C-alpha positions as CSV (number, residue, x, y, z in Angstrom):
1,M,46.0,-59.1,105.7
2,S,45.8,-60.0,109.3
3,A,48.9,-60.7,111.4
4,D,48.2,-64.4,111.6
5,I,48.0,-64.7,107.8
6,V,51.2,-62.7,107.4
7,I,53.0,-65.2,109.8
8,Y,51.4,-68.1,108.0
9,L,52.7,-66.9,104.6
10,F,56.1,-66.0,105.9
11,L,56.7,-69.4,107.5
12,A,55.4,-71.2,104.4
13,G,57.8,-69.1,102.4
14,M,60.7,-70.1,104.6
15,L,59.8,-73.7,104.1
16,C,59.5,-73.2,100.3
17,G,62.8,-71.5,100.1
18,A,64.5,-74.4,102.0
19,I,62.9,-77.1,99.9
20,N,63.8,-75.3,96.6
21,A,67.4,-74.6,97.6
22,I,68.0,-78.3,98.5
23,A,66.1,-80.2,95.8
24,G,63.1,-78.3,94.4
25,G,59.4,-79.1,94.8
26,A,58.2,-76.2,97.0
27,T,55.1,-75.8,94.8
28,L,53.7,-78.6,97.0
29,V,53.7,-76.1,99.9
30,G,53.3,-72.7,98.1
31,F,50.5,-73.5,95.7
32,P,48.2,-75.1,98.3
33,V,48.9,-72.4,100.8
34,L,47.9,-69.7,98.4
35,I,44.8,-71.7,97.3
36,S,43.8,-72.0,101.0
37,L,43.6,-68.2,101.1
38,G,41.0,-68.2,98.4
39,L,43.1,-67.2,95.4
40,P,42.0,-68.7,92.0
41,P,44.2,-71.5,90.8
42,N,45.9,-69.6,88.0
43,V,46.6,-66.6,90.2
44,A,47.9,-68.9,93.0
45,N,50.1,-70.6,90.5
46,A,51.5,-67.4,89.1
47,S,51.9,-65.8,92.5
48,N,53.7,-68.9,93.7
49,F,56.4,-68.3,91.1
50,L,57.2,-64.9,92.6
51,A,56.9,-66.2,96.2
52,T,59.3,-69.1,95.8
53,M,61.8,-67.8,93.3
54,P,64.1,-66.2,96.0
55,G,64.7,-69.7,97.5
56,Y,66.5,-70.6,94.3
57,A,68.2,-67.3,93.9
58,A,69.4,-67.0,97.5
59,A,71.1,-70.4,97.1
60,I,73.2,-69.4,94.0
61,P,76.1,-67.8,95.9
62,S,76.7,-70.9,97.9
63,Y,77.4,-72.7,94.7
64,A,79.7,-70.1,93.1
65,K,82.6,-72.6,93.0
66,E,80.6,-75.2,91.1
67,L,79.4,-72.6,88.6
68,R,82.9,-71.3,88.0
69,R,84.0,-74.8,87.3
70,M,81.4,-75.3,84.6
71,K,82.2,-72.0,82.8
72,K,80.5,-71.8,79.4
73,A,79.1,-75.3,79.5
74,I,76.0,-74.0,81.3
75,Y,75.0,-71.5,78.6
76,P,73.1,-73.9,76.2
77,I,71.2,-75.3,79.2
78,L,70.1,-71.8,80.3
79,L,69.1,-70.7,76.8
80,A,67.0,-73.9,76.2
81,S,65.4,-73.5,79.6
82,L,64.5,-69.8,79.1
83,L,62.9,-70.5,75.7
84,G,60.8,-73.4,77.1
85,G,59.9,-71.6,80.3
86,G,58.8,-68.4,78.4
87,L,56.6,-70.5,76.1
88,G,55.0,-72.3,79.1
89,S,54.2,-69.1,80.9
90,V,52.6,-67.6,77.8
91,I,50.4,-70.7,77.5
92,L,49.3,-70.3,81.2
93,V,48.3,-66.7,80.6
94,I,46.2,-67.5,77.6
95,S,44.6,-70.8,78.7
96,P,43.2,-72.6,81.8
97,S,45.7,-74.7,83.8
98,D,43.4,-77.7,84.4
99,I,45.2,-80.0,81.9
100,F,48.7,-79.5,83.4
101,V,47.3,-79.8,86.9
102,Q,45.9,-83.2,86.1
103,L,49.2,-84.3,84.6
104,T,51.2,-83.2,87.6
105,P,51.3,-86.5,89.6
106,Y,52.3,-88.5,86.5
107,L,55.0,-86.0,85.6
108,L,56.4,-86.1,89.2
109,F,56.3,-89.8,89.4
110,I,58.1,-90.2,86.1
111,A,60.6,-87.5,87.0
112,T,61.5,-89.2,90.3
113,L,61.8,-92.6,88.6
114,L,64.1,-91.0,86.1
115,Y,66.2,-89.5,88.9
116,A,66.4,-92.9,90.7
117,T,67.6,-94.6,87.5
118,G,69.4,-91.7,85.9
119,G,72.9,-93.2,86.0
120,L,71.7,-96.4,84.3
121,I,69.8,-94.5,81.6
122,N,72.8,-92.3,81.0
123,R,74.9,-95.4,80.2
124,W,72.2,-96.9,77.9
125,V,71.6,-93.7,76.0
126,S,75.4,-92.9,75.7
127,A,76.0,-96.4,74.4
128,F,73.1,-96.1,71.9
129,L,74.4,-92.7,70.7
130,K,78.0,-93.9,70.8
131,T,79.2,-91.0,72.9
132,E,80.7,-90.8,76.4
133,S,78.8,-87.7,77.5
134,L,75.4,-86.3,76.7
135,Q,76.1,-83.0,78.5
136,Q,76.5,-81.0,75.3
137,S,74.3,-83.0,73.0
138,K,71.0,-82.1,71.3
139,F,69.3,-84.6,73.5
140,S,70.2,-82.6,76.5
141,N,69.0,-79.3,75.1
142,I,65.7,-80.7,73.8
143,A,65.0,-82.3,77.2
144,F,65.6,-79.0,79.1
145,F,63.5,-77.1,76.6
146,G,60.6,-79.6,76.8
147,F,60.5,-79.8,80.6
148,S,60.9,-76.0,80.9
149,I,57.6,-75.6,79.1
150,Y,56.0,-77.5,81.9
151,G,58.1,-75.5,84.4
152,G,56.9,-72.2,83.0
153,Y,53.3,-73.4,83.0
154,F,52.9,-75.0,86.4
155,G,56.3,-75.9,87.8
156,A,55.4,-78.5,90.5
157,G,58.5,-80.6,91.1
158,L,60.5,-78.8,88.4
159,G,63.6,-79.0,90.6
160,I,63.4,-82.7,90.8
161,I,62.8,-83.0,87.1
162,I,65.9,-80.9,86.3
163,L,68.0,-82.9,88.7
164,S,66.8,-86.0,87.0
165,I,67.7,-84.8,83.5
166,L,71.1,-83.6,84.7
167,K,71.8,-87.0,86.1
168,I,70.7,-88.7,82.9
169,V,73.0,-86.5,80.7
170,G,76.0,-87.2,82.9
171,Y,76.2,-84.7,85.8
172,R,77.2,-87.0,88.7
173,D,78.2,-84.5,91.3
174,F,75.0,-83.5,93.3
175,H,76.2,-80.0,94.2
176,E,77.2,-79.2,90.6
177,S,73.7,-80.3,89.5
178,N,72.1,-78.3,92.3
179,A,74.1,-75.2,91.2
180,I,72.8,-75.6,87.6
181,K,69.2,-76.2,88.9
182,N,69.2,-73.1,91.1
183,I,70.5,-70.7,88.5
184,M,68.4,-72.2,85.7
185,I,65.1,-72.1,87.6
186,T,65.8,-68.6,88.9
187,L,66.2,-67.3,85.4
188,V,63.1,-69.2,84.1
189,S,61.1,-67.9,87.1
190,L,62.2,-64.3,86.5
191,L,61.0,-64.5,82.8
192,S,57.8,-66.2,83.9
193,I,57.1,-63.6,86.5
194,A,57.5,-60.8,84.0
195,I,55.0,-62.6,81.7
196,F,52.6,-63.2,84.6
197,I,52.8,-59.5,85.7
198,A,51.9,-58.5,82.1
199,G,49.0,-60.9,82.2
200,G,47.8,-59.5,85.6
201,L,48.0,-62.8,87.4
202,I,50.1,-61.8,90.5
203,A,48.5,-61.4,94.0
204,W,51.1,-59.0,95.3
205,P,50.5,-58.8,99.1
206,Q,50.5,-62.6,99.5
207,A,53.4,-63.2,97.1
208,L,55.6,-60.5,98.7
209,V,55.3,-61.9,102.2
210,M,56.0,-65.4,101.0
211,M,58.9,-64.2,98.9
212,T,60.6,-62.6,101.9
213,G,60.4,-65.9,103.9
214,S,61.6,-67.8,100.8
215,A,64.8,-65.8,100.4
216,I,65.7,-66.4,104.1
217,G,64.9,-70.1,104.0
218,G,66.8,-70.6,100.7
219,Y,69.9,-68.9,101.9
220,L,70.0,-70.8,105.2
221,A,69.2,-74.2,103.6
222,A,71.8,-73.9,100.9
223,K,74.6,-73.5,103.4
224,E,73.5,-76.5,105.3
225,A,72.8,-78.7,102.2
226,K,76.5,-78.7,101.2
227,R,77.4,-80.3,104.6
228,V,75.1,-83.3,104.0
229,P,76.5,-86.4,102.3
230,Q,75.5,-86.5,98.6
231,N,74.1,-90.1,98.8
232,L,71.8,-89.0,101.6
233,L,70.5,-86.1,99.6
234,R,69.9,-88.3,96.6
235,Y,67.8,-90.8,98.7
236,A,65.9,-87.9,100.3
237,I,65.0,-86.5,96.8
238,I,63.7,-89.9,95.7
239,V,61.5,-90.2,98.8
240,V,60.3,-86.6,98.5
241,G,59.6,-87.0,94.8
242,F,57.5,-90.1,95.2
243,S,55.7,-88.5,98.2
244,F,54.9,-85.4,96.0
245,S,53.5,-87.6,93.2
246,G,51.4,-89.5,95.7
247,Y,50.0,-86.3,97.2
248,Y,49.0,-85.0,93.8
249,F,47.4,-88.3,92.8
250,F,45.0,-88.0,95.8
251,Q,44.5,-84.2,95.3
252,F,43.7,-84.3,91.6
C-alpha cells in the first residue's frame, strides 16, 4: 500500500473508533472506505469487523465502574449476543450479503425510532407483561439474540440498535448502556472475526491499519464521552441514527 492509502485508512480507523466508542455505527465509515479501495463487499464487510472492533474494546476500561455495578446481570445478554452473532457470521460466510445490505436502511430507521421512543415502549411492554423490569426477561434475551444475528452478518448501526434495546428493557443510564454495548459488541466481533478468518474473508493489510487507528480513536473518545451530558448524547444518537438510515436509503 502507498503512504497516502495508509494515512487514509488510519484516519478513517480513528473516526470509526470514536464513533463506536460513543454510540456505534462506524460501519457507515469503515465499510465504504474499504469498498472504495476495491475490496469485494463481503470481504470489505468482514475486514471492517476486524478494523473497527478495537474502538469498542478500547472503550471498555473507561466503563469499568458501570460494569462492576451490573455484576452477573450482564451474562445472559452476552450469551444471547454471542449465539446470535456467531450464527449471523456463519450465514455471511456461506451466502451473499445482498439481502441484508438492502435491509440496512430500514433496520437503522426502525432501530433509531426504537431508541427515541424506548422509554415509552418500556412502560407499555412492562405494563402488558405485568412486570416492573424487562432487564432479565425472555423478551430481553430474544431481542439481543435476534439483532445479534444481524450484527454478525452485516452490523451497520448495531451499536444504535443495542442501545435502543437496552433502553426498551429498562436501562436508563446512558453510560451503563454504553458499557454493555461496548463489551457485548467486542465479544461478538471477536467471534465473528474468528469465523471470517476461517472463511478467508479478511483483507489483512487494510484491516490492520484501520484497526490501529480505531483503537486510538476509541480510547480517546470514550474518555471524553463521559464528560458530555447524557441528554445531549441521546439527542446526538437519534440524529446520527436517522442520518445513517437516510444515507443507506440513497446508497442501496
